[in-house]
C-alpha positions in Angstrom: -45.3 -97.9 -3.9 -48.6 -96.1 -4.2 -47.9 -93.8 -1.4 -44.7 -92.6 -3.1 -46.7 -91.6 -6.2 -49.5 -89.8 -4.3 -47.2 -87.7 -2.0 -46.0 -85.4 -4.8 -49.5 -84.7 -6.0 -50.6 -83.8 -2.5 -47.7 -81.4 -2.1 -48.6 -79.8 -5.5 -52.2 -79.3 -4.5 -51.2 -77.6 -1.2 -48.9 -75.2 -3.0 -51.6 -74.2 -5.4 -54.0 -73.6 -2.5 -51.6 -71.3 -0.7 -51.0 -69.4 -3.9 -54.7 -68.9 -4.6 -55.3 -67.7 -1.0 -52.5 -65.1 -1.4 -54.0 -63.8 -4.6 -57.4 -63.5 -2.9 -56.0 -61.4 0.0 -54.2 -59.1 -2.4 -57.4 -58.6 -4.5 -59.3 -57.8 -1.3 -56.8 -55.3 -0.3 -56.9 -53.7 -3.7 -60.7 -53.6 -3.5 -60.5 -51.7 -0.2 -58.3 -48.9 -1.8 -60.3 -45.7 -2.3 -60.5 -44.1 -5.8 -58.9 -40.9 -4.5 -55.9 -42.9 -3.3 -55.5 -44.7 -6.6 -55.7 -41.4 -8.4 -53.0 -39.9 -6.2 -50.7 -42.8 -6.8 -50.8 -42.2 -10.6 -50.9 -38.4 -10.7 -47.7 -36.5 -9.8 -47.9 -33.7 -7.2 -47.4 -30.2 -8.4 -43.9 -28.8 -7.7 -43.9 -25.9 -5.2 -42.1 -22.6 -6.0 -39.2 -22.3 -3.5 -37.8 -18.8 -3.2 -34.1 -18.7 -2.8 -32.7 -16.3 -0.2 -30.3 -13.7 -1.7 -28.6 -10.4 -0.7 -29.3 -7.3 -2.7 -28.1 -3.7 -3.0 -29.7 -0.7 -4.7 -28.5 0.8 -7.9 -27.6 4.5 -7.4 -26.4 7.6 -9.1 -23.2 9.0 -7.6 -19.5 9.7 -8.0 -17.2 6.9 -8.9 -13.9 7.4 -7.1 -11.2 5.6 -9.0 -8.1 4.2 -7.4 -5.0 2.6 -8.8 -3.4 -0.4 -7.0 0.3 -0.8 -7.5 3.6 -1.6 -5.7 6.6 0.5 -4.9 9.8 0.6 -2.9 10.1 2.4 0.4 12.9 4.8 0.6 14.0 7.3 3.3 14.1 11.0 2.6 17.2 11.3 4.7 19.8 8.6 4.3 23.4 9.7 4.8 26.7 7.9 4.4 29.1 9.7 6.7 32.8 9.8 5.7 35.9 11.1 7.4 36.7 14.6 6.1 40.2 14.4 7.6 42.9 11.7 8.0 43.4 10.6 11.5 43.1 7.8 14.1 39.8 6.7 15.5 39.9 7.4 19.3 36.3 6.7 20.3 33.3 5.0 18.7 30.2 6.2 20.6 27.4 4.3 18.8 26.5 0.8 17.5 24.4 -0.3 14.6 20.7 0.0 15.4 21.2 2.9 17.9 18.8 5.8 17.6 20.6 9.2 17.4 19.7 12.8 17.5 20.7 15.7 15.3 24.2 16.8 16.3 25.0 13.8 18.5 28.7 12.7 18.3 29.1 9.3 16.7 32.8 8.8 16.1 35.8 10.9 17.3 39.3 11.1 15.9 42.3 11.6 18.1 42.0 15.4 18.8 45.7 16.1 19.7 46.9 16.8 16.1 44.1 19.2 15.6 44.6 20.9 18.9 48.2 21.5 18.0 47.2 22.8 14.6 44.9 25.4 16.3 47.7 26.5 18.7 50.1 26.8 15.8 47.6 29.0 13.8 47.0 31.2 16.9 50.7 31.8 17.2 50.9 32.7 13.5 48.2 35.3 14.0 50.1 36.9 16.9 53.3 37.1 14.9 51.4 38.7 12.0 49.9 41.3 14.3 53.4 42.1 15.7 54.7 42.6 12.2 51.8 45.0 11.5 52.6 47.1 14.5 56.2 47.2 13.6 55.2 48.5 10.2 53.0 51.4 11.3 54.2 52.5 14.8 57.6 53.9 13.8 56.0 55.8 10.9 53.4 57.3 13.2 55.9 58.4 15.7 58.0 60.1 13.0 55.1 62.0 11.4 53.3 62.7 14.7 50.0 61.5 13.3 48.3 58.2 12.7 48.4 56.3 9.4 45.7 56.8 6.8 43.1 54.0 6.4 44.6 53.0 3.1 48.1 52.9 4.6 46.8 50.9 7.6 45.0 48.3 5.3 48.1 47.9 3.2 50.3 47.3 6.2 47.8 44.9 7.7 47.8 42.8 4.5 51.6 43.0 4.1 52.1 41.7 7.6 50.0 38.7 6.8 47.4 39.2 9.5 44.3 38.2 7.3 46.0 35.1 5.9 47.0 34.0 9.5 43.4 34.5 10.7 42.1 32.4 7.9 44.5 29.6 8.7 43.3 29.8 12.4 39.7 29.5 11.3 40.5 26.4 9.2 42.4 24.8 12.0 39.4 25.3 14.3 37.1 23.9 11.7 39.3 20.8 11.2 39.2 20.3 15.0 35.4 20.3 14.8 35.4 17.9 11.9 37.4 15.5 13.9 34.2 14.6 15.7 31.7 13.1 13.3 28.1 13.9 14.3 24.6 12.8 13.2 23.3 15.1 10.5 19.6 14.5 11.5 17.5 12.3 13.8 17.7 8.7 12.7 19.1 5.2 13.3 22.7 4.0 12.8 22.5 1.5 9.9 26.1 0.6 9.5 29.4 1.2 11.3 32.5 0.7 9.1 35.4 1.6 11.5 36.7 0.5 14.9 38.7 2.2 17.7 42.3 2.6 16.9 41.8 2.3 13.1 43.7 4.7 10.9 41.3 6.4 8.4 42.0 8.6 5.4 40.0 11.6 4.2 36.9 10.4 2.3 36.8 7.0 3.9 33.3 5.7 5.0 32.8 5.8 8.7 29.1 5.1 9.3 25.6 5.4 7.8 22.5 7.0 9.4 19.0 6.6 8.1 15.9 8.5 9.1 12.8 6.4 9.7 10.5 9.4 10.3 10.0 10.8 6.8 9.7 8.1 4.2 8.7 8.1 0.5 7.6 5.4 -1.9 8.4 5.3 -5.6 5.2 3.7 -6.9 5.1 2.3 -10.5 2.0 3.4 -12.4 1.1 2.1 -15.8 0.9 4.8 -18.5 -2.8 4.6 -19.0 -3.4 5.2 -15.3 -1.0 8.1 -15.0 -3.6 10.8 -16.0 -5.7 9.6 -13.1 -3.1 10.2 -10.5 -3.2 13.7 -9.0 -0.7 15.5 -6.7 -2.2 15.7 -3.2 -4.2 12.5 -3.6 -4.4 10.0 -0.8 -2.4 6.8 -0.8 -2.9 3.8 1.4 0.2 1.8 2.0 0.6 -1.7 3.4 3.4 -4.3 3.5 3.7 -8.0 3.6 5.2 -7.7 7.0 1.9 -6.5 8.5 -1.2 -6.5 6.2 -3.4 -5.3 9.0 -1.6 -2.0 9.4 -2.1 0.7 6.8 -0.2 4.0 6.6 -1.9 7.0 5.0 0.3 9.0 2.7 0.0 11.7 0.0 1.0 11.8 -3.6 3.7 14.6 -3.7 4.8 14.2 -7.4 4.1 12.4 -10.6 7.3 12.2 -12.6 7.2 13.1 -16.3 9.1 10.3 -17.8 7.6 6.9 -18.8 9.8 3.8 -19.1 9.8 2.7 -22.8 10.1 -1.0 -21.8 7.7 -1.3 -19.0 5.4 1.5 -20.2 5.1 2.7 -16.6 5.8 6.0 -14.9 6.5 6.8 -11.3 4.5 8.6 -8.6 6.2 9.7 -5.4 4.2 9.1 -2.2 5.2 10.8 1.1 4.3 8.6 4.1 5.0 9.0 7.8 7.2 6.3 9.3 5.9 3.5 11.5 7.2 0.2 12.9 6.0 -1.7 9.8 7.7 0.4 7.1 11.5 0.1 6.5 13.6 1.6 3.7 14.1 -0.9 1.0 10.8 -2.8 1.5 8.3 -3.3 -1.3 4.9 -2.1 -0.4 1.4 -2.3 -1.8 0.0 1.1 -2.6 -3.6 2.1 -3.4 -3.5 5.5 -5.0 -6.6 7.8 -5.2 -7.3 8.7 -8.8 -10.0 10.8 -10.5 -13.5 11.3 -9.3 -16.1 10.6 -12.0 -19.2 12.5 -11.1 -22.8 11.7 -11.9 -22.4 8.0 -12.8 -24.9 5.2 -12.7 -23.4 2.7 -10.3 -24.0 -0.9 -9.5 -22.0 -3.0 -6.9 -19.0 -4.6 -8.6 -20.0 -8.0 -7.0 -23.4 -7.9 -8.8 -21.8 -8.1 -12.2 -21.3 -11.6 -13.6 -21.0 -13.1 -17.1 -23.3 -15.4 -19.0 -22.3 -16.5 -22.5 -19.5 -14.0 -22.4 -21.8 -11.1 -21.8 -21.9 -9.1 -18.5 -25.2 -8.9 -16.7 -26.8 -8.2 -13.3 -29.8 -9.9 -11.7 -32.5 -7.3 -10.9 -35.2 -8.3 -8.4 -38.7 -7.6 -9.8 -41.8 -9.0 -8.2 -39.9 -11.7 -6.3 -38.1 -12.9 -9.5 -34.5 -12.6 -10.5 -34.5 -10.9 -13.9 -31.2 -10.9 -15.6 -30.3 -7.7 -17.4 -27.4 -7.3 -19.8 -25.3 -4.2 -19.1 -22.5 -2.3 -20.7 -20.0 -1.9 -17.8 -17.5 1.0 -17.7 -14.8 1.7 -15.1 -14.7 0.0 -11.7 -12.9 0.7 -8.5 -13.5 -2.8 -7.1 -16.5 -1.6 -5.0 -18.7 0.1 -7.6 -19.0 -0.4 -11.4 -20.2 2.2 -13.8 -23.0 1.3 -16.1 -22.8 2.9 -19.5 -25.7 3.5 -21.9 -26.5 0.7 -24.3 -24.8 1.2 -27.7 -27.9 0.3 -29.6 -30.7 2.1 -27.6 -28.6 4.8 -25.8 -30.5 3.9 -22.6 -29.1 2.6 -19.3 -30.9 -0.7 -18.6 -30.9 -0.2 -14.8 -32.4 2.6 -12.8 -31.7 4.2 -9.4 -33.5 2.2 -6.7 -33.4 -1.1 -8.6 -32.3 -3.9 -6.4 -29.5 -6.0 -7.9 -28.4 -9.3 -6.3 -24.9 -9.3 -4.8 -24.9 -12.7 -3.1 -26.5 -16.0 -4.1 -26.7 -15.2 -7.8 -23.8 -17.2 -9.3 -26.0 -20.2 -10.2 -29.4 -18.4 -10.6 -31.4 -18.7 -13.8 -33.5 -16.1 -15.4 -36.9 -15.5 -13.7 -36.0 -17.7 -10.7 -38.1 -17.0 -7.6 -36.0 -15.2 -5.0 -36.4 -13.7 -1.6 -34.2 -10.7 -0.5 -32.9 -11.9 2.9 -30.4 -9.0 3.4 -29.9 -5.6 1.9 -26.4 -4.1 1.8 -25.4 -0.5 2.2 -24.7 1.0 -1.2 -21.0 1.5 -2.0 -19.6 -0.4 0.9 -18.6 -3.6 -0.7 -17.9 -5.1 2.7 -20.9 -7.4 3.0 -22.3 -5.5 6.0 -26.1 -5.7 6.3 -28.0 -2.4 5.8 -29.2 -1.1 9.1 -32.8 -0.1 9.3 
């Protein structure tokens, strides 16, 4: 009975001894800690200034070449729907849709026999008229012993019907030529509307030929951009069929009328044909516009907004200093900087480095390191070569 009472007290004493031993070791360990270490554990380390790598480009004075990006429909300068000029029966079809043809090449031939007969009939009529003319003037010449006067000869010639017969012969020969429908220019057969043995009437459609060599684009230009487009300006044309291939054309006309609904005018662009362009396609067109000379230019990629105000980050002393600007026109590569409305001064100077990459999340006066410098005016992200 006594042993059962003493055992719990012994266990309690052992537990207290172990606890006191642990506290002693902890205290000894604490005593061995140096003052410097203790101070370090309570004092935060100073934060290091980490310079963020960025890409920069220099501000410059130069010409701002404006361009207008729009769309337009490709059309052919030579697109002909050929019709039968005479009634007849199709004897031969010499081409198929998609065939390339040359100027003057026969495409479709009507049965030539009726036209041959018409020519022979007209030739016979000319001979008859010439005989009547001779019958008119020869007896008179024999009786008088001298030839007819020019006036008398012309009168007898007309009275005999020689000129009229000659005209009918020419018309018959022309009809025989028209019985063969030929290509009016170099091109491609787009459509064939007849078949061999078919009877056609005058004016009926036979085929359609389209030239793929000389193309034009009717580009829509908004009214406020029309004054910028000049005849002779360059135009870069691309299509959804092949974005990698661009055709270089020229503005040949700026039409005078502006659509009252769309508020847009039209510019005609002449462009050489290639395998990517087809009449009827819609194409993306970049039209060269005015050249604004002597402008202060910053890269368009450098301009961002903070609190609704445009600014650029200028690198000064290894820091990114944001500078509010008054932007003018932009061509997508360069942006014009206008004088401040209050001071009349332009806040950036030629030679200043403005950040074009790595600046979207920067704060004012952030430490930066220019890791790459871009060629001014390229906008293609290519590093500047030393």
